N, C-alpha and C positions, 0 to 999 in steps of 0.2 A: 504494499500499499503505499502511495506518494504522499508528500507532504500536504499536497493539495487535496486530494481524497480524507484524507484526516480534517482536515480544517472544515470539508465541506459536513463530515461526521460531527462535529461541533456543533456547527452554526445550526443543525435541525435537530442536535438532541434537547429532549426535554430538560429545563432545569430539575436539579434533584428535590425529593421531597419524602427522605428518611424519618423512619420512627424507631425507636426502640422502647422497649415496655414502660419508660415514663416520658420519654421526647422525643420532640419534634426537630429536624435541622432543616432549614432550606435554604434559600440566598435570601437576601432582602429584597423587600418590594417597597415601591414607590409609596406605600401606606404604612411602611414601617418608620420612616426616616425619623417622627419625633419619637418614636419610642426606644432607637438606637440611641439618639441623642441623650433621651433620660438614663438609659443602662451606662453610659460612658460617664455622665455627668456624676452620678451618684456612686460611683466606683472610683471616681478619679483619684481619691486619695489614696485608695488602694490598692487600686493599679500602678501608679506614677512609679512607685521604685522597682516594678519591675518592664518596664515600658521605654522604647525610644520618646525623643521630644515629641510632644503632640503637635501636629501641623496646627498653622492657623485656621480658627474658625470650626475645628475639631467638634467641639461640644454643641455645635448648633443645629437645628433641623436641617437648612439650608447648605450645608457643607453635607450633610448624609444623603439630602437628594442627587448631588451627583456624585457622592460617591456607589449608590446605588446604581447607578446607569454603568459606572463606570466598571463596578464588580460583574454586572451580565455582560457586558461587550470582553471581559477577561475570559468569561465562562467560556461564551460561542467561540473564540479564538483559540480554546483550549490551552489558556495560560495559567489560569489559576481558578481556584474553587473555595470562595468566602462565605460559612456557612453560618447563621445564626441558630443559638438553642434556645427551643423553646419548651416548658414543660406541657405535657400535655393536659394538664387540670386549668394551666393558663396560657391558651395556645397564643395570645396575643402580648405576652410577657417574655420580655430577651431575658437570661440569664447566664449567657454567655454566648463566645465564637472560637469557630474553629477554622482557622485559612490555610488552604494549601497553596502555595506560592512560587512561584520564579521554576515553572516546569520548564525542564529542560531535555530535548529530545537527544537524535541522535546516537552517539554510543554510550552516552549517560543515563538517559530515561530514569529523570528522577523528579523531585520537588521537596520545598521545603514546607514543615509543619509549624502554625503557631495557631497558639490557645490562649482564651483567658475564662475566668469563672467568675460571677458576682461574688463579693463578699459575704453576703449573707445564702449562698449556694453551695458553700463549701463542707465540706465534712460528709457528703452524702452518696457520693462516687458518682455523681453525675458524669463529669470529664471523663471518667473510663470508660463509660457506657455510652458516653456520645459518640466520643474517637472510633471506639471499637466499630461502629456500625459506619461512620464514616470514613476509614483507613478502608474497611472493604469495599466500600462504593469505588473509592480512587484507584484501587488495585485494580478492580474489576471494568470500570470505564474507562479508565486513563491509562491503561497495562502499563503503568509504570514498573520498575525494576527497584525502586530504592525510596522512601522516603527519609527525610533527614529530621532532626530535632534538635536542638541545642540549647541549653539552660545554664543558670547562674549557680554555681558550686552549692552556695546559701542557699539557694532557692529548693529546699529539700521536698516540699509538697510535689511541685512540678518533677523533681526528678524520680518520686516514686509513681507517679502517673507514667511516666513512658517504661518504666520497670513494667510495672504490672501488665502493660501494651506489647511488651517484648522488643522494646528496644536495646540494642547493645550499645554499649561506650565504646568509641573508637577514637575519642583522643581528648586533649586539655587543648585549647588556644587559648593565649595569652593578651589580654587588650582587645577583645575579639569585636564587642559590638558597644556603641555607646547607647547607655541604660541613664534615663533620668540625669544627662549631663557629664556622665564618665565612663572611662572605658572600662569595659566590664570583661572579664575573663569566662570563658563557658565550656561545660563538658557538652561533647561533641557526639549525638548518638545516631543511631539510622535502625530501620526497620526494612529489610529486604522482601520482597515479596513471594511467598512462598509457593505460588501458583504462575511464576514466571515461565515454567517450561512447556506450562499448557498454554498460552498465548501463541495466537494467529496458528493453529491447527497444530500444536505443542511443538514449535518451530524455536519459539523465541523470538524472532527475526525481529527485527526494528527498520522503521523509513532509513 
């Protein structure tokens, strides 16, 4: 399959609507902009120590109206899948985010995973539950060979999530990403696709 046919596949593919026992995961829609802004504003203090510098307007509805459009464009182009997490018993309330970004094709066939969860939703296993289903979707639909995720050494909660999902440590990068205004070390992890050998009729071929 050549790159053009791959892009056409993504252009016509339905946006994901994933469900777990307790959660719904989907792309943001225009009507979600206000709720997304609320999620980040209410969790700003909690998320700031783990986040890059917030871009201008990040906490506004206007910013997210445009970002929702861009996220859909990235999905249609096969570049990223940015999912919002909703509890089934409150399907209009966002409690977290799971982003699969920087999709690289060719000989690499990989992407990066980033995620966050509302402070009030911590401690219930929501993120592991959400990511298990999201990872299965990404491996099956994007047919990637590897998902990479990195975390700061003192972010033990994030490290625990990745271990439970089967991510293995691959290295330690000093001054890797600027977080909250400072260069931070990160532990590098990845999860290979256990079904890669079954891709494209068992050949494991790539474009």
